[in-house]
N, C-alpha and C positions, 0 to 999 in steps of 0.2 A: 434651624442651625445657628450655633452660637459662632461668632468670628474668632479667630485666634487671637489671643492676647497674653501679655506678661501680668503676672501676679506678683505684687509686694505688700508687706505687712508691717510697715515702719512701727518703731517703739515710741517714736516721740512726734509732736505736731510739726516742728522743722523739718524733720526728715520727709514727713509727708508732703508738705509744701514744696521741697525741693524735688521729690519724685514728679509732681504735677507739673513741672517744666519741661518734661518729655512730651513728645509728639503724642496727640491723641490721647492723653492720659485722662482719667476721670477717678471721682472719688467713689468709694464703696463704704457705705455705713452698714444698715440693716440689708439692704440689697433687694428689698421687696418690690421696689420699682426699678432699679438698675437693671436686675435680671431680666424682666421683661422687654426693657429697651434695647438690651444687647440681642436677645432673641428675634427681635422684630427689626433690628438693623435702623434704629431710629437716628443714630450719629456713629460717626467712625470711632473705634477704640482700638488702641494698640497697647495700652497699660492699664490695669485697674490697681488703684492704690486703696488698700484697706486701711481704715483708720480705727479699726475696732480695739487695737492694742493700746491706744494714747488713752491712758488712764485718767487723765485729767478732763475728757469729754464726757465721763459716765457721772451719773448720780444727781439727787435733788437736795438743796439745802436752803436755809434762810439765812440772808443778810443781817447785819446789825441792826438795819433801819427797818426791818420786816419783809424786805423784797424778796422774792423767790427767784433763785438760781437753778436752772435745770440744764445740765449738760446735754450738749446735743445728740449724744448717743444714747441717751436715756430712752427706754424701750415706751411706746405708746401705753403699754399695758401699766407699766410702773407710774406714768403721768396719771393716768385713770384711777389707780387704787393707792395712790400715795396718801397717808392720814393730812399731811400739811395742805396738800392739794386740794384735798375733799373738804377740809374745814375752811380754808380761807379763799380758794378761788373755785367755787363749786362749778362755775361754767366750764372753766379750762378742764376738769375732771370729766364733766358731761360730754364735752366735744370729743375728749380723749376716747370715751367708751364708746362712741358712736363710730369710730373709724373701723372700715372693712369687716374682718372676721376676727375671733380670738386668736386664730394661729397668725394672721398677719401682725396683729396688735403686739404679740409675744416679740416678733422678729423686728417689725419696724420701729424707726426711731423718730424723736420729735423733730430733729434737724432734717431728717430725709423727708419727712412729711411735709414740711413747708417748702421745701426745695424740689418736689417731685414734678416730673414732667405731665404736659396736658393728656388728657384722655380722649381726646377728640378721635373718632374712628378714622377721619381722613389723614391726621398727623401719626397716626400709629398705624395706618395702611399704606398700601403702596400708590400713594398720591404726593406728587411733588407740590405741596400746598406752600402758601406763603411762610410758614413757620419754618419749613426745611429749605427755603431758599427759591421756591417757585414763584409762579406769578399769579397764583389764584386761590382764593378761600373757597373750596368747594362746598362749605355749609351755607353759604349764601342761598344757594338755588338747589340745595341737596338735602340730605336726611339731616335736618337741624332740630329735631325735637328736644334735644338734650342741651342744646347750646345757649349762649347767653342772651339776655335781654336789656343788659346794661353794658357800656363800656367797650363795645366791639369797635367803635371809632370807624366803622366802614372798612376796617382792615382784616382782623381776625377774630372770630367769634366763639372762642373757647370760653369754658367756664374753668376757675380754677378749682382743682380737686380736693383741695384741703379742707377738713372740719375744724382741724385744730387753728390754723392761721387766722379765720375770722374772729375767733374768740381772743387770740393773742392780740390782734389789733384792737378789739374792743376794750381790753384791758390795758392797753396802751404800753404793750412789750416792746422790748428792744433785742435785736440780735446782735450778739458780739462776733466779730468775725476777724480771722486771722489771715494774713497772707505776706508776701514778700517785702511789702512795705510796711509791716508791723500789723497792730491791732487797732480797730476801729469799731465804733457802735453805729448801728443803723436802727432808727425806730421801725418797727415792723409794718407801720402804715406806709413808709416810703421803701420798703424792702422789695416788693413787687413790682414788675415792669408792666405797664400798659402798652399794648399792641402799637398804638399811634406813635409811641417813643421808639421802641425797639421789637420789632414783630417776632425776631428770632431768639429772643431771651425772654425768661420768665422771672427773674431776679435781677438786682443791682450789683451781683457778685462779679467780682473783676477774675481774670484769669488766675488760677492758682490760690484764690481765697476759700476758706473752709469756715463754716459756720461752726462755732465752738461751743457758744452757750447762749441760752435765752434768759433774758432779765424781765422779771414782771414787778413792776412797782407795788408797794403794799397799798391795799384798797383804802379809801378813805372811810371814816366810819359813816354808817347807812349805806354802804354799796352792797349791791346784790347782783350776781352774774348768773346767766344760764344760757343754755344752748339748744335750739331745737331742730331737728333734721327730719325731713320728710324725702323718702327715697322708694322706689319702686319693690324692692325686696328689703326684708328685715336685716340681712346681713349682706357683706361685699358691697353693695351698690353706693354710689357715690350720690351726693345730695341733689334732689331735683329743685329743692327750695330749702332753704334754711336761715336761721338768724341767731345771731350771738348779741346778747344784751349784757351791759354793764351799767347799772342805773344805780345813782346816789339819791337816797330818800331822805327827807326831812318829815318824820311821820308819814302821811301818805302822799305828801307832795315829792314830784321828781324835782330836785334840785339841778342835776345834770346827768348826762349819760351819753354813752356812745352805743350806737347799733350798727351792726355789720352783717351783710347778707352773704350767705354761701349758695353756691348752685346758679348765681345771678349773673356773674361777669367774669372778665379774664384775670381779675384780681379780687381779694376780698373787698366787698363792696360796701363802703361807709354810706348809710343813708341819712344824710344831713336833714333830709326832709321829715324823717321820722323824729329824730333828735329836737328839731325845732319845734314841732307840733307839741310834743310832751312837757318840754322845759318849762319848769315852773308851775305844772299843774297835777291835780289829781288824776290818777287813771281812770276816770269813769267811762262808761260805754260810749258816750259821744267823743270823748278825746280818744279813745283807742280806735274807734271807727274812723275818725279823722287821720289818725297816724297811719292805719293800714292803706287808706286811700291815697295819702300823699307820698307813701312809699313807691307806689307803681306809676305815680303821673307821669313821670318821665321814661318810663319803659319802652322800648322798642323792640317788640318781639319780631322774629322771623316767621317764615311761612308755616311752620309746623309746632311752635313752642308759645303760643299765645295763651295756652293752659296754665303757665307759670304765674301770670297776672293774678288771676284768683287765688291760686295756691299760696303766691307770697303773702297776700292780703289775709288768707285765713291762718296761716301760721303766724304772721304778726299778730293779729287780734287774739289769737289764743295764749301766746306768750306773753303780752302785755298783760291780759287779764289773769294770767296766772301769777304774774309779778305783783299785780295789785292786790289780789288777794291774801298773800303774804306780807304785804306791807303792814 
């Protein structure tokens, strides 16, 4: 059963921010996550503020400097299929195409995708867990086969559910955010909240703030990006293990790169270990094997998710080998 709530559809961003001042008001973008949260009574809601009529939040264009600007209400399907994204930011197009099912990609938005709530079955179920204000993370000794192997901090062991967010972090993207105090920009790498900092919030968004735009800087010459996702089923499922890569090559040598794991941690997990292993080197079999091993050296699996360690190793080896073959 859905709770009773008021519904408003303001025509401007400022009007939406004003409505969010009301008690238990929440933002409605595509609604693919919000409707589930309402049905499951994840949080209290008295007003739903739809931002779908705010025209400035839609669309994709290219800035004068070659940066990509994506309105937060742009659908995931549009991101996956847009010619500019596919041509210059192929990893982002790949990550968007891996989200859920075609129906959900048609409805869901890029802003909603990076801000979605955790999919942990304890959080979504009738359990008063830490993230809902309780005193226990039930995943520690419970059914934790889909939970994190990095970054739990001894606190909360969710995995971040987004496929797009890891790729945006790999591409060094920024979120533009509007709120009562004006507009600010937050690097995506600093946008997501680790549980040891604040176990009840997934992002650094302040009350009444709305993500309005995603800004992706132009890739340097020689940069290639990719996203690989492993899941239990071809559609619908979230990542068991995944990797987003944005590597800059000089010939066959990796000059620099950003490597971000999905399905691994409560936030998109940047793997400095892989980056350090491959920097300045050609991706031969020895380097690739060393990078895959380094990626999981600090992993701390729970009782039922140790299988993720060889899974991540395999995914990273395969994607680095694919990158090497195209260099």
